[in-house]
TORKOLLUM-722209 format. One line per 4 residues: number of its first residue (from 0); their letters; for each residue x, y, z of C-alpha. Coordinates in nm, 2 decimals. Example, Ala and Ser with C-alpha at 12.3 -4.5 7.8 and 13.67 -1.06 7.14 Angstrom:
0 = as = 1.23/-0.45/0.78 ~ 1.37/-0.11/0.71
END
This chain:
0 = mkim = 6.49/4.45/11.06 ~ 6.69/4.67/10.83 ~ 6.47/4.97/10.92 ~ 6.53/4.91/11.29
4 = vsvm = 6.91/4.90/11.23 ~ 6.89/5.22/11.02 ~ 6.69/5.40/11.29 ~ 6.93/5.28/11.56
8 = vvvi = 7.23/5.41/11.36 ~ 7.06/5.75/11.31 ~ 6.97/5.77/11.68 ~ 7.33/5.69/11.78
12 = fctl = 7.47/5.94/11.53 ~ 7.24/6.21/11.65 ~ 7.32/6.14/12.02 ~ 7.69/6.14/11.95
16 = fyci = 7.66/6.47/11.75 ~ 7.46/6.62/12.04 ~ 7.71/6.51/12.30 ~ 8.00/6.66/12.09
20 = ycwr = 7.80/6.99/12.05 ~ 7.73/7.01/12.42 ~ 8.10/6.94/12.50 ~ 8.22/7.21/12.27
24 = wrkr = 7.96/7.45/12.39 ~ 8.06/7.40/12.75 ~ 8.43/7.43/12.66 ~ 8.37/7.75/12.46
28 = navr = 8.17/7.90/12.75 ~ 8.44/7.80/12.99 ~ 8.70/7.98/12.78 ~ 8.48/8.29/12.76
32 = rtea = 8.43/8.29/13.13 ~ 8.80/8.26/13.19 ~ 8.86/8.55/12.95 ~ 8.59/8.76/13.11
36 = qslq = 8.74/8.70/13.46 ~ 9.08/8.79/13.32 ~ 8.96/9.11/13.17 ~ 8.77/9.20/13.48
40 = rmss = 9.09/9.18/13.68 ~ 9.23/9.45/13.44 ~ 9.00/9.71/13.60 ~ 9.30/9.79/13.83
44 = selp = 9.50/9.89/13.52 ~ 9.66/10.23/13.52 ~ 9.48/10.31/13.20 ~ 9.12/10.43/13.20
48 = lmdl = 8.84/10.20/13.12 ~ 8.62/10.36/12.85 ~ 8.26/10.29/12.79 ~ 8.14/10.14/12.47
52 = asih = 7.87/10.40/12.41 ~ 8.12/10.69/12.39 ~ 8.34/10.49/12.15 ~ 8.04/10.42/11.93
56 = vats = 7.96/10.79/11.92 ~ 8.33/10.88/11.85 ~ 8.36/10.65/11.56 ~ 8.00/10.70/11.42
60 = nfst = 7.92/10.34/11.51 ~ 8.24/10.21/11.35 ~ 8.14/10.35/11.02 ~ 8.32/10.25/10.70
64 = ankl = 8.41/10.62/10.64 ~ 8.62/10.61/10.96 ~ 8.80/10.29/10.90 ~ 9.17/10.34/10.88
68 = gegg = 9.27/9.98/10.80 ~ 9.27/9.62/10.92 ~ 9.53/9.38/11.05 ~ 9.55/9.06/11.25
72 = fgpv = 9.39/9.21/11.56 ~ 9.09/9.34/11.35 ~ 8.98/9.67/11.20 ~ 9.11/10.01/11.32
76 = yrgv = 8.89/10.32/11.32 ~ 8.94/10.69/11.35 ~ 8.73/10.87/11.61 ~ 8.67/11.20/11.78
80 = lagg = 8.59/11.22/12.15 ~ 8.34/11.46/12.29 ~ 8.62/11.70/12.39 ~ 8.75/11.70/12.03
84 = aeia = 9.05/11.47/12.08 ~ 9.12/11.24/11.79 ~ 9.17/10.87/11.86 ~ 9.24/10.55/11.68
88 = vkrl = 9.04/10.25/11.80 ~ 9.16/9.89/11.75 ~ 8.86/9.66/11.75 ~ 8.93/9.29/11.82
92 = sers = 8.74/9.09/11.55 ~ 8.58/8.75/11.62 ~ 8.81/8.59/11.37 ~ 9.12/8.76/11.50
96 = rqga = 9.42/8.53/11.58 ~ 9.48/8.75/11.88 ~ 9.27/8.69/12.19 ~ 9.22/8.81/12.54
100 = aefr = 9.57/8.72/12.63 ~ 9.73/8.95/12.37 ~ 9.47/9.21/12.45 ~ 9.54/9.20/12.82
104 = neve = 9.91/9.19/12.76 ~ 9.90/9.51/12.55 ~ 9.69/9.70/12.80 ~ 9.89/9.60/13.11
108 = liak = 10.23/9.64/12.95 ~ 10.19/9.97/12.76 ~ 10.04/10.13/13.07 ~ 10.38/10.10/13.23
112 = lqhr = 10.57/10.23/12.93 ~ 10.61/10.60/12.85 ~ 10.85/10.72/12.58 ~ 10.82/10.97/12.29
116 = nlvr = 10.90/10.69/12.04 ~ 10.62/10.46/12.17 ~ 10.26/10.50/12.07 ~ 10.04/10.62/12.36
120 = llgw = 9.75/10.40/12.47 ~ 9.47/10.63/12.60 ~ 9.23/10.36/12.73 ~ 9.05/10.04/12.67
124 = caeg = 8.71/9.89/12.66 ~ 8.58/9.53/12.72 ~ 8.20/9.51/12.71 ~ 8.02/9.19/12.60
128 = dekl = 8.20/9.05/12.30 ~ 8.37/9.38/12.23 ~ 8.74/9.43/12.31 ~ 8.88/9.77/12.21
132 = lvye = 9.21/9.96/12.25 ~ 9.20/10.33/12.22 ~ 9.52/10.50/12.10 ~ 9.63/10.85/12.02
136 = ylpn = 9.56/10.93/11.66 ~ 9.86/10.96/11.44 ~ 9.77/11.13/11.11 ~ 10.05/10.98/10.90
140 = rsld = 9.95/10.62/11.00 ~ 10.23/10.36/10.95 ~ 10.58/10.37/10.80 ~ 10.50/10.10/10.55
144 = aflf = 10.22/10.31/10.39 ~ 10.50/10.55/10.28 ~ 10.80/10.32/10.24 ~ 10.66/10.06/10.01
148 = dssm = 10.43/10.28/9.80 ~ 10.61/10.43/9.50 ~ 10.37/10.73/9.50 ~ 10.45/10.81/9.87
152 = saql = 10.81/10.71/9.92 ~ 10.95/11.04/9.78 ~ 10.81/11.21/10.09 ~ 11.07/11.02/10.29
156 = dwnt = 11.39/11.21/10.21 ~ 11.71/11.12/10.37 ~ 11.68/11.34/10.68 ~ 11.33/11.21/10.74
160 = rhni = 11.44/10.84/10.71 ~ 11.75/10.90/10.93 ~ 11.54/11.06/11.20 ~ 11.29/10.77/11.18
164 = ilgi = 11.58/10.52/11.21 ~ 11.72/10.70/11.52 ~ 11.37/10.73/11.67 ~ 11.30/10.36/11.64
168 = argl = 11.64/10.28/11.79 ~ 11.57/10.51/12.09 ~ 11.23/10.35/12.14 ~ 11.38/10.00/12.14
172 = lylh = 11.67/10.11/12.37 ~ 11.41/10.23/12.61 ~ 11.23/9.90/12.60 ~ 11.54/9.69/12.65
176 = edsl = 11.74/9.90/12.89 ~ 11.60/10.23/13.01 ~ 11.24/10.15/13.12 ~ 11.15/10.01/13.46
180 = lkvv = 11.08/9.68/13.27 ~ 11.30/9.49/13.04 ~ 11.07/9.44/12.74 ~ 11.11/9.24/12.41
184 = hrdl = 10.87/9.36/12.15 ~ 10.89/9.05/11.93 ~ 10.71/9.20/11.63 ~ 10.90/9.51/11.51
188 = kasn = 10.83/9.58/11.15 ~ 10.74/9.88/10.92 ~ 10.36/9.84/10.98 ~ 10.41/9.85/11.35
192 = vlld = 10.59/10.19/11.34 ~ 10.34/10.48/11.33 ~ 10.43/10.83/11.23 ~ 10.30/11.15/11.39
196 = skmn = 10.23/11.48/11.21 ~ 10.60/11.56/11.21 ~ 10.70/11.21/11.08 ~ 10.84/11.12/11.42
200 = pkis = 10.82/10.74/11.46 ~ 10.63/10.56/11.74 ~ 10.66/10.19/11.80 ~ 10.32/10.03/11.83
204 = dfgl = 10.14/9.69/11.88 ~ 10.26/9.53/12.20 ~ 10.03/9.23/12.19 ~ 10.33/8.99/12.15
208 = arif = 10.57/9.18/12.37 ~ 10.72/9.00/12.67 ~ 10.87/9.12/13.00 ~ 11.21/8.97/13.09
212 = keec = 11.35/8.94/13.43 ~ 11.68/9.12/13.48 ~ 11.88/8.79/13.51 ~ 11.71/8.63/13.21
216 = savn = 11.89/8.66/12.88 ~ 11.68/8.44/12.65 ~ 11.35/8.24/12.66 ~ 11.27/7.92/12.47
220 = tgrv = 10.91/7.89/12.36 ~ 10.74/7.64/12.13 ~ 10.50/7.91/12.00 ~ 10.66/8.09/11.71
224 = vgty = 10.47/8.42/11.64 ~ 10.57/8.73/11.45 ~ 10.62/8.82/11.09 ~ 10.83/8.62/10.84
228 = gyma = 11.12/8.84/10.71 ~ 11.17/9.01/11.05 ~ 11.21/8.70/11.28 ~ 11.56/8.61/11.39
232 = pefv = 11.68/8.27/11.28 ~ 11.72/8.13/11.63 ~ 11.36/8.21/11.70 ~ 11.23/8.06/11.37
236 = megv = 11.43/7.74/11.41 ~ 11.46/7.69/11.78 ~ 11.19/7.91/11.94 ~ 11.44/8.11/12.13
240 = fsvk = 11.40/8.49/12.16 ~ 11.58/8.76/12.35 ~ 11.65/9.13/12.31 ~ 11.88/9.03/12.03
244 = sdvf = 11.57/8.91/11.84 ~ 11.45/9.26/11.84 ~ 11.79/9.38/11.72 ~ 11.76/9.15/11.42
248 = gfgv = 11.41/9.29/11.35 ~ 11.55/9.64/11.37 ~ 11.83/9.55/11.13 ~ 11.58/9.42/10.87
252 = llle = 11.37/9.73/10.92 ~ 11.68/9.96/10.88 ~ 11.77/9.78/10.55 ~ 11.41/9.83/10.43
256 = ilsg = 11.41/10.20/10.51 ~ 11.74/10.24/10.31 ~ 11.62/10.04/10.01 ~ 11.25/10.10/10.00
260 = qrng = 11.20/9.72/9.96 ~ 11.01/9.48/10.18 ~ 11.20/9.17/10.30 ~ 10.92/8.93/10.24
264 = ivyl = 10.81/8.63/10.03 ~ 10.75/8.84/9.72 ~ 11.10/8.98/9.73 ~ 11.24/8.63/9.79
268 = eehq = 11.05/8.49/9.49 ~ 11.15/8.77/9.26 ~ 11.52/8.78/9.36 ~ 11.58/8.42/9.46
272 = qsli = 11.73/8.55/9.78 ~ 11.63/8.78/10.07 ~ 11.68/9.15/10.10 ~ 11.94/9.08/10.36
276 = qdaw = 12.15/8.86/10.13 ~ 12.12/9.12/9.85 ~ 12.25/9.38/10.10 ~ 12.54/9.16/10.19
280 = tlwv = 12.63/9.11/9.82 ~ 12.63/9.48/9.75 ~ 12.83/9.54/10.07 ~ 13.10/9.30/9.96
284 = edka = 13.11/9.46/9.61 ~ 13.14/9.81/9.77 ~ 12.81/9.91/9.60 ~ 12.61/10.05/9.88
288 = gefm = 12.47/10.32/9.65 ~ 12.30/10.06/9.44 ~ 12.11/9.94/9.75 ~ 11.96/10.28/9.83
292 = dpal = 11.60/10.36/9.74 ~ 11.60/10.55/9.41 ~ 11.33/10.78/9.56 ~ 11.60/10.93/9.78
296 = gqsc = 11.75/11.10/9.48 ~ 12.04/11.32/9.58 ~ 11.92/11.37/9.94 ~ 12.11/11.07/10.08
300 = stde = 12.42/11.15/10.28 ~ 12.69/10.91/10.16 ~ 12.86/10.88/10.50 ~ 12.54/10.85/10.70
304 = gwrc = 12.39/10.61/10.45 ~ 12.69/10.39/10.45 ~ 12.71/10.39/10.83 ~ 12.34/10.29/10.85
308 = fqvg = 12.39/10.02/10.59 ~ 12.68/9.87/10.79 ~ 12.49/9.89/11.12 ~ 12.19/9.71/10.95
312 = llcv = 12.41/9.42/10.85 ~ 12.56/9.40/11.19 ~ 12.21/9.37/11.34 ~ 12.11/9.08/11.12
316 = qddp = 12.41/8.85/11.20 ~ 12.31/8.49/11.24 ~ 12.46/8.44/11.59 ~ 12.27/8.66/11.84
320 = ddrp = 12.60/8.71/12.03 ~ 12.75/8.88/11.72 ~ 12.47/9.14/11.71 ~ 12.52/9.46/11.90
324 = tmss = 12.29/9.58/12.18 ~ 12.05/9.87/12.11 ~ 12.27/10.10/12.31 ~ 12.57/10.01/12.09
328 = vlhm = 12.35/10.04/11.78 ~ 12.24/10.40/11.87 ~ 12.60/10.49/11.96 ~ 12.72/10.36/11.62
332 = lvsd = 12.45/10.55/11.44 ~ 12.52/10.89/11.59 ~ 12.90/10.87/11.63 ~ 13.07/10.99/11.31
336 = nmsl = 13.42/10.89/11.42 ~ 13.35/10.55/11.57 ~ 13.51/10.26/11.39 ~ 13.24/9.99/11.31
340 = ptps = 13.30/9.61/11.32 ~ 13.30/9.42/11.00 ~ 12.98/9.22/10.95 ~ 13.00/8.85/10.85
344 = rpmr = 12.79/8.69/10.58 ~ 12.43/8.63/10.70 ~ 12.23/8.31/10.64 ~ 12.11/8.29/10.28
348 = nvpm = 11.74/8.27/10.38 ~ 11.58/8.24/10.72 ~ 11.35/7.93/10.70 ~ 10.97/8.00/10.71
352 = sgps = 10.88/7.71/10.93 ~ 10.94/7.71/11.31 ~ 11.08/7.45/11.54 ~ 10.94/7.10/11.52
356 = sark = 10.75/7.14/11.85 ~ 10.59/7.45/11.71 ~ 10.50/7.31/11.38 ~ 10.29/7.04/11.55
360 = ssdp = 10.09/7.30/11.74 ~ 9.74/7.37/11.64 ~ 9.80/7.74/11.69 ~ 9.71/7.90/11.36
364 = slsl = 9.96/8.18/11.42 ~ 10.24/7.95/11.31 ~ 10.11/7.94/10.96 ~ 9.94/8.27/10.94
368 = ksin = 10.07/8.53/11.17 ~ 10.42/8.47/11.06 ~ 10.34/8.53/10.69 ~ 10.16/8.86/10.68
372 = yasi = 10.23/9.17/10.48 ~ 9.92/9.38/10.55 ~ 10.01/9.74/10.48 ~ 9.83/9.85/10.80
376 = tavq = 9.86/9.74/11.16 ~ 9.79/9.90/11.49 ~ 9.65/10.19/11.32 ~ 9.71/9.91/11.10
380 = pr = 9.86/9.61/11.29 ~ 9.94/9.25/11.21
END
């Protein structure tokens, strides 16, 4: 009798396991079919669809020697097309937290955007399980590779940093106000700013970007994605983002460029407060010089540096309404005689966790994508 019961239990368990397996298999295939259909609809994109074979040849079959780095999307490889043009190929990995939605978003969005301070997407490929984005190759890779490396930061003198700040500001202004679309990037950070051969900045990685309707000023979403340290407090705590969320990210990035320090968890643990709060303290004490990166040496212009410092603090104000627009930011940065508003004290530390609705989500991006400090992203992304 006991043997019969044991056999019955095993049979029931195996049947249940098989049913669960079949259900998950069908669900996974349904998702794949949906993604495939979605990607097929992209064939009407303004960007050329490139064949996988030519990309294999260009990157020497994605050889280790051609690997530039790796981020949340997956590895990035350098390649050379048959005509001699250099390219950077982002390859979506199977374990990537980004999927077809972000892939499609980047292709369809960036095809409509053209600006000298935005990275240029040359084409895309989706064959089988492979999803690839083909970009122009930028030899100096990302800003963070210079900014947070003590052996490289000296190459960023004040003129270079100032030009990078202005270039990023112009790129964001284009996204927010000057392009045919009103676009919020949502993940502006040092690793998503690429540098060309002349150290001109180009904003990259539009997987999380969103198009706003002209009459829309803010969107409330339960999905908090981005990078801790750059996300605005209203987005982290309430899931609300707008163009002013990008302004906050720009302010953090500006302060990082001035100080050579990353506003992340490591900084928070070492200093017991954020880079933003340290910047505020030195502002109040009239010690902006102590905030500047020692690697700048004597190359830093006192007037320009102080102005950038103040603009950075204005951009990271807690209340979005207190932050300037990117048109005002650029005007303040280039106008020597313009009187700047006085910033108020920023929040001590922006919380790491998102809104309650987001914390309950099963989306792994809430716990992973928001806490990432990889030194490489779109030629090194998230």
